[in-house]
C-alpha positions in Angstrom: 29.5 7.5 20.1 27.9 10.3 18.2 24.2 10.9 18.4 22.9 11.7 15.0 19.6 12.0 13.3 19.6 11.4 9.6 16.8 12.1 7.2 16.9 9.9 4.1 14.3 10.5 1.4 12.4 7.4 0.4 11.7 8.6 -3.1 13.2 10.6 -5.9 12.0 14.2 -6.5 9.9 13.1 -9.5 7.9 10.6 -7.5 4.2 10.9 -7.0 3.5 9.6 -3.5 0.4 8.0 -2.2 -0.6 6.4 1.1 -2.6 3.2 1.0 -4.6 1.9 4.0 -6.1 -1.5 3.2 -8.1 -3.7 5.6 -8.1 -7.4 4.5 -9.0 -10.8 5.8 -6.3 -12.1 8.2 -5.6 -15.3 6.2 -2.4 -16.7 4.6 -1.7 -15.1 1.2 -4.1 -12.1 1.6 -1.4 -9.5 1.7 0.5 -11.2 -1.1 -2.6 -11.1 -3.3 -3.1 -7.4 -2.8 0.6 -6.6 -3.3 0.5 -8.6 -6.6 -2.5 -6.5 -7.8 -0.6 -3.3 -6.9 2.4 -4.5 -8.9 0.2 -5.3 -11.9 -1.1 -1.7 -11.7 2.4 -0.3 -11.7 2.5 0.8 -8.0 6.0 1.0 -6.6 5.9 0.2 -2.9 8.5 2.2 -0.9 7.5 1.4 2.6 4.9 -0.8 4.2 3.7 -2.2 7.5 1.0 -4.7 8.3 -0.6 -6.0 11.4 -3.3 -8.3 12.6 -6.3 -6.6 14.2 -8.3 -9.7 15.0 -6.5 -13.1 14.6 -8.0 -15.1 11.7 -10.4 -12.3 10.8 -9.0 -8.9 10.1 -5.6 -7.3 9.3 -4.5 -3.9 8.1 -1.8 -2.9 5.6 -0.4 0.6 5.5 1.9 1.5 2.6 3.6 4.5 1.0 4.1 4.1 -2.7 5.2 5.9 -5.9 2.3 6.0 -8.3 4.1 8.0 -11.0 4.4 5.0 -13.4 0.9 3.6 -12.7 -1.1 2.2 -15.6 -4.3 3.6 -14.1 -5.5 6.4 -11.9 -6.1 6.0 -8.1 -9.9 5.6 -8.5 -9.3 2.6 -10.9 -6.7 1.1 -8.6 -9.1 1.3 -5.7 -11.9 -0.3 -7.8 -9.5 -3.1 -8.8 -8.5 -3.8 -5.1 -12.1 -3.7 -3.8 -13.1 -6.5 -6.3 -11.2 -9.0 -4.2 -13.4 -10.7 -1.6 -10.6 -10.6 1.0 -10.7 -6.8 1.0 -12.8 -5.1 3.7 -11.9 -1.4 3.2 -9.5 0.7 1.1 -8.3 4.3 1.5 -5.8 5.9 -0.9 -4.6 9.4 -0.5 -2.1 11.3 -2.7 0.8 12.8 -0.7 2.5 14.7 -3.4 
């Protein structure tokens, strides 16, 4: 019966947050492939959302992640992702 708004942090204070916006082919397994690459790089996904832009052609994935334990810098992560033929565009921005 109470109306409340709660703010719950998605990361600990030591986290280094980054926002990922990735356009990929809309095909089964595309998102899983990119998520696997991010995991290999040490990216800790905290929140994500994906959607189809053009069925069977293009999808986008938006994610917030902790990059504090990454094995490489953002530039190298972006280069690694772009190597995949399923990737159309990648934007990575530090948030903290």
